[in-house]
Structures are given as C-alpha cells and as structure tokens.
N, C-alpha and C positions, 0 to 999 in steps of 0.2 A: 478421756484417759482410757487406755485399754484395760479391760477387766480380766484378771487372771482366771476368774471362775467361768469365763466364756472363751474357751480355747478357739484358736483360729482354725477353721476347716481347711482341708486341702484345696477346695475350690476358691475360698477367699484368699488363701495364701498365693495361689496362682494369679488371681486378679491383682493382688498387691504387688507381686514381683513384676508383672507386665507393666503396671503403672510406673513403678520405680524405674524400670529400664527405659521406657519411652519419655518419662517426665510428666507428660500431660495426656490424659485420655478423656473421652466423652462417652456418653451412653450410646450414641450412634455407632462409634467405633467399636465399642465393646459388643454391641449386638452383632456386628459383622465378625469380630474376633471369635465370639462364642457360638455363632450361628443360632442366635436366639432372637426373641422378640425384643423390641425397644423397651417395652414395659418391664420385661425380665431383667434387661441390662440395667435399667434405672434402679430397680429394686436391689440388685447386687451392689451397686455403687453406694446407694443410700444406706444399706446395711453396714458397709465398711466405714462410711462416714460417721454413722451413729456410734461406732466403737472407737472413734478417734484415729482410725488408721488412714483415712483419706479426708481431704477437705475440698470443698467445691467453691467455685467463683463463677458468677455469670457476668462477664465483662462487657458483652455485646448484646444489645437488644435483638431478640429474634434469633439468636444463635445458641448452640448448646452450652450447657454449663461445663466448665473445665474442672476436672478432678486431678489432684496431685497428692502425693504421699506426704503425710505429716512426719515429724521426727519419730514419734512412737511407731508409725507405720514402717519407717525405714528400719528401725530396730527389729520389728517383728518379721520383716521380709527376709532377714538374714543376708542380704546383699551388702557388700562393702564398697566403699569408695564413692558413695553418692551423698549429695546434700539435697535438702528440700528444693524443689523446683519453683521458681517464681516467674509469673507470666504477666506482662504488661498489656494494657489495652491495645497498643500498637502491634504487639506480637501475637495476640489472641487468634486472628484469622489464620495465620500460618500454623500455629500450634494445633488448632482444630483440624486443619487439612492434613497435617502430618500424621495425626492419630488415625484419621480415616484411611489415608494411603497405606500406612503400616498394616492395618488390619486387612485391607484388600489385597496387599501383596502377599500376606501369609497364605491366602487361599489361591491366589494366582500362581504362586511359586511354592507349593507344598514341600518341595525338595530343597528349599533354602531356609535359612534362619534370618529373620528380619531384625536388624539391630538399629537402635536409635542413636542419635548424635551423642547423647549423654553417656551411653554405654561405650561407644567408640572412644570418646574423650578419656574415660577412665582407663580403658585397655591400652590406649596409646601412651598415656601417662605412665602406666606401670611398665610397659615395654620399652619406653624411652625411644620410640621410633614410630613413624607413620605406618599404620596398618592398612588403612583404606582412605587416606586423605591425600589431597593434592598439595604438593610442595611448591610454594610460591617463591621460595628463596631462603636466605638465612639472615638472621639479625646480626648486629655488630659483634655479638659474642659467639656467633656460630650456631645459635639456636635455630632450628628449623622453623620457618614461618609457614604454617599449614592452613589450608582451607578444608574444613570437615564437611562432608555431605550431610544432608538431613537424615538419611537412612542408608543402610547398607544391606545388600542381599548376599549372604554368605552361603555357598554351596555346603550341604550337609557333609559331603565327602571331600571337602577342600584339602584337608591334610593328606588323606589317602591318595588322592589323584592329583595333588598339586594344582587345584583349580583356584582361580582368583575370584575375589568378590566383585560385585558391581555396586558402584556408588549411585545413590538415588538423590536427585535434587528436586525439591518441590518449589517451583518458581511461580509465585503469584503476582509479583510486581517486577517492574523493569529496573535492572541495576544500571549504574553509570556505565557507558560504553567501554571506558578504559578498564574498569574493574571486571566487567564481563569478559573482555578479551584476555585479561590476565588469568582468570580462573579457567576459561576454556583451554588456553595454552597449557596450563598446568595439568589439566585432566588428560590432554593429548599426550603429554610426556610421561605421565605417571605409569610406573611399572608394578605398582602394588595392587592395581585393580584391573579387571578385564575391560572395563569401560565405564562410562557414566551415562545414566539414564535421567533425562530431564523430563519431568511431568509439568507441563506449562499451562498457564492461563492464556486465553486468546491474545491479550495485549503483549504477551512476552514472546510469542512465536516468531515474529519477524525479526526483532532485535537479536534473539538468540541464534536464529538461522544465519544472520549476517556474521555474528561472532564466530560461529562454527566454520563458516566458509573462509573467513579471514585468517583463522588459525590453522586451516587445513586439518580440522579435527573430525571430519565426517566419519572416519573409520573407527573413531574412539568414543564419540558422543552421539547419542540418539535423543531426539526431541520428540515427544509425543504429547498430544493434548491431554490434559489431566482428566478430562471427561471420558477418555478411552479406557481408563482403568476400571475393570470389572472383576467380579468374583466368579466368573464362569469357568467352563472347562478349558483344558489345555489349548484347544484350537482357537480360543478367544483371547489367549494371553498376549501380552504386549510383545513377547518374543517372536510371535508369528511373522513369517516372511523375512526373518532376519532383521527386524526393526531394532531390537535391543541387542547390544553387544555382550551377550551372556552365553556361556557354553553350557546350556541347560539341557 
C-alpha cells in the first residue's frame, strides 16, 4: 500500500507514468529509457514495487522480470483511462520486446513521442475515431474494425505542421497469410499514418515481404530486421536512406 508519509518523487512519478502508458516495462528497457546502468534501473523499479506502485512477474526463465502498474500506482500516476495491465506467458516475449523497442525509439527519434498501444487505445476511444490504426472494415452495426499497432511515433510538431504519425509493428512470429495480407492492405490504404514500420524477427522477413509485394504496399510499409534498431546517432537511425516512411 502506498504510504502518504513517503511522497512520490518527480523521478518516480515519471517512471510510473512511463510504465502506465506502455503497460509493461523491464529493467533493461528502463536502463535505455533513462540512459542509466541496469543496476540503477532495477533499483528504481524495485523501489516503486516496495511502495506498492508497481508489481513484477518473472514469467519466462532467463528473461527479464515484467513490471506493471498496480491500481494504487494508477491512481498516483494521475493518468486516466487505464486499467491494470495483465500479461500471459504467451504474450511475455512480445511485451518484453515492445518495451525495449519503445525505449530505443525514444533515442533514435528524439523529435518524436513514442506512444504505446494502450495509450493509443484510450485516445481513440475518447476521440471515437482511429488516430493511428489501420481500418480493416466495419462491423454489422457500422463500428470500425481496427488493427492497432504496437507503438506509434508521433512527430512533436504534428499539429503545427500537419505531420502524420508512423505506426510501428513488432513482429516476432509469423501471422496467418490471409491475416497478414489483410493488415498490410489496411496499412497501405490508411490515411491517418505516414506509413508503417515493421521491426521483424528473422523468420518473419520473407512472409512479410511477400505480403507487402502482393498488396503493393512497398511505398507505405517498411520492414527492417529488429536487430537493426539501435540508440545511436541520427545517421544510424532506421530512417536512413529512406528506409522508413517518416517525414523526420
């Protein structure tokens, strides 16, 4: 339980809000996010957990512990529209990778805001319209059927210069061919994003390349090996040589 005699510091509040927005974080991701040592990141997470703001689960042997916000943590964060995040064993590898990718993208694209799927879901629910999702069609009642990306890169000056966000997909496993075609076709047609960036595991590269070719989406979708994502200087960014469809 959160103790009122131990107020939340600005640093701990920032960590808590980052965790709430992404849903799941790890010490490895936090170390990249904070540009700190892994030991320092672990200490920050454990301190928040000791106050009841975060809880941790180690679902996979040999993989990082997953930290999520508790209900008291949600209240302390001051962020609205979020529920506690639950992660299954099956979903743990993807959650771990999304946290790492989000932290790396923050440094690769300092002029962009990195949004998680949970935050996008909340914003689209409040706006009652897709903001950075692919429209797959409409249900019997006319409700949009959308596919939300794992992350979104929002230009900091999006409103001022009418720049569109970039959808980011973290693909670790192969989707059914028909489903993959459906999603690629939707990204190709989407006009609420500048394009879609797929960060893919080796096994996914060829099936995704076929789907992009079949849907003629090469100008709207870029596929990059996930290992290529670094936290280096601008000339090491994924946007180099026009690989990523982002007006950065």
